[in-house]
C-alpha positions in Angstrom: -22.5 -41.1 -85.8 -19.3 -39.5 -84.6 -21.2 -36.3 -83.7 -23.6 -38.3 -81.5 -20.7 -40.0 -79.7 -19.1 -36.6 -79.0 -22.4 -35.3 -77.6 -22.9 -38.4 -75.5 -19.3 -38.1 -74.1 -19.9 -34.4 -73.3 -23.2 -35.2 -71.5 -21.5 -37.9 -69.5 -18.6 -35.5 -68.6 -21.1 -32.8 -67.5 -23.2 -35.2 -65.3 -20.0 -36.5 -63.7 -18.8 -33.0 -63.0 -22.1 -32.0 -61.5 -22.1 -35.0 -59.2 -18.5 -34.5 -58.2 -19.1 -30.8 -57.4 -22.2 -31.4 -55.3 -21.9 -31.9 -51.5 -22.8 -35.6 -51.9 -19.7 -37.1 -50.3 -20.7 -40.0 -48.1 -19.2 -39.5 -44.7 -21.3 -42.2 -42.9 -20.3 -45.8 -43.7 -23.1 -48.1 -44.9 -24.9 -49.9 -42.0 -23.3 -47.6 -39.4 -26.6 -46.1 -38.3 -28.2 -49.5 -37.7 -25.2 -50.8 -35.9 -25.0 -47.7 -33.7 -28.7 -47.9 -32.8 -28.3 -51.5 -31.8 -25.3 -50.8 -29.6 -27.4 -49.1 -26.9 -25.0 -46.2 -26.6 -27.2 -43.5 -28.2 -26.8 -40.0 -26.8 -29.9 -38.4 -25.4 -31.4 -35.4 -27.3 -31.0 -31.9 -26.1 -34.2 -30.3 -24.8 -34.6 -28.4 -28.1 -34.0 -31.6 -30.2 -36.6 -33.5 -28.1 -39.2 -30.8 -29.0 -38.1 -30.9 -32.7 -38.7 -34.7 -32.8 -42.1 -34.3 -31.0 -43.2 -31.7 -33.5 -42.1 -33.8 -36.5 -43.8 -36.9 -35.0 -47.0 -34.9 -34.8 -46.9 -34.3 -38.5 -46.8 -38.0 -39.4 -49.7 -38.7 -41.8 -49.7 -35.2 -43.4 -49.4 -35.1 -47.1 -46.2 -34.4 -49.1 -46.1 -31.4 -51.4 -43.1 -30.0 -53.2 -42.0 -26.8 -51.6 -44.3 -27.4 -48.6 -43.4 -25.9 -45.2 -46.6 -26.8 -43.5 -49.0 -26.8 -41.8 -51.1 -28.7 -44.4 -48.2 -30.4 -46.3 -44.5 -30.6 -46.3 -41.5 -31.5 -48.5 -38.5 -33.1 -46.8 -36.5 -29.9 -46.1 -39.7 -28.0 -45.3 -40.5 -30.5 -42.5 -36.9 -30.3 -41.1 -36.8 -26.5 -41.4 -40.2 -26.1 -39.7 -39.5 -28.5 -36.9 -36.3 -26.7 -36.0 -37.9 -23.3 -36.3 -40.4 -24.4 -33.6 -37.5 -24.1 -31.1 -36.1 -20.9 -32.7 -33.4 -22.4 -34.9 -33.2 -21.0 -38.4 -32.1 -23.5 -41.1 -31.6 -23.0 -44.9 -34.7 -23.9 -47.0 -33.3 -26.7 -49.1 -31.5 -30.0 -48.4 -28.6 -28.9 -50.5 -28.2 -25.6 -48.7 -28.5 -27.5 -45.3 -25.7 -29.8 -46.5 -23.5 -26.8 -47.3 -24.3 -24.7 -44.2 -24.3 -27.3 -41.4 -21.4 -29.3 -40.0 -21.1 -33.1 -40.0 -21.6 -35.1 -36.8 -19.8 -38.5 -36.4 -22.4 -41.3 -36.5 -21.1 -42.3 -33.0 -22.4 -39.0 -31.7 -25.8 -39.1 -33.4 -28.8 -38.2 -31.3 -32.5 -37.6 -31.9 -33.1 -34.4 -33.8 -30.0 -34.6 -35.9 -30.5 -34.3 -39.7 -30.0 -37.3 -41.9 -28.7 -36.0 -45.2 -28.9 -37.7 -48.6 -28.3 -36.2 -52.0 -31.5 -34.2 -52.6 -33.2 -35.4 -49.4 -33.2 -34.8 -45.6 -34.9 -36.5 -42.7 -34.9 -36.1 -38.9 -33.3 -38.8 -36.8 -36.0 -39.9 -34.2 -33.7 -42.2 -32.2 -33.5 -46.0 -32.0 -32.6 -46.2 -35.7 -35.8 -44.5 -36.9 -36.3 -41.4 -39.0 -39.2 -39.0 -39.5 -39.4 -37.6 -43.1 -41.6 -36.2 -45.7 -41.0 -39.0 -48.1 -43.0 -38.6 -51.3 -46.5 -37.8 -52.7 -47.6 -41.4 -52.1 -46.5 -41.8 -48.5 -46.4 -38.2 -47.1 -44.8 -37.7 -43.7 -43.8 -41.0 -42.2 -41.8 -42.5 -39.4 -39.8 -45.5 -40.4 -36.5 -47.3 -40.0 -33.8 -44.9 -41.1 -31.9 -45.6 -44.3 -28.2 -45.1 -44.0 -27.6 -41.4 -44.6 -24.6 -40.0 -46.6 -24.1 -37.5 -43.8 -25.4 -36.6 -40.3 -25.8 -32.9 -39.6 -26.6 -30.9 -36.5 -27.6 -27.3 -36.2 -25.0 -25.2 -34.4 -25.5 -24.6 -30.7 -28.0 -27.5 -30.2 
């Protein structure tokens, strides 16, 4: 019994350490995105970001597949990476790597094309409080009301 308790404590400690060491720190307060979208003070997208959103919107309805980078199917980071590659911007392949490589943008400065980051997931901000994302194998690529992200990221120089 004591051996089982020790193993359980070790497992809890390991999981806690992994979570603490990940780049999953919430920098965006809850409800901040919805409040910002309703404020009417949203910044316009850059020309590149406008193209990124248009590309992503054109993928709505495609199926989700793990590791997918298109054109037939996408996973979340594959959609974001492919959309930005359409305007010549190279991004890391995974959501975790994007979170490590890209800098945070304050939610007050969010604009269409920015990357909404969650632990293990990314989406593209489409504007007006909406996101385009490769959600899961049931829904595929969708446009929907954005869930509050943990972070907002923007590729450099865009």
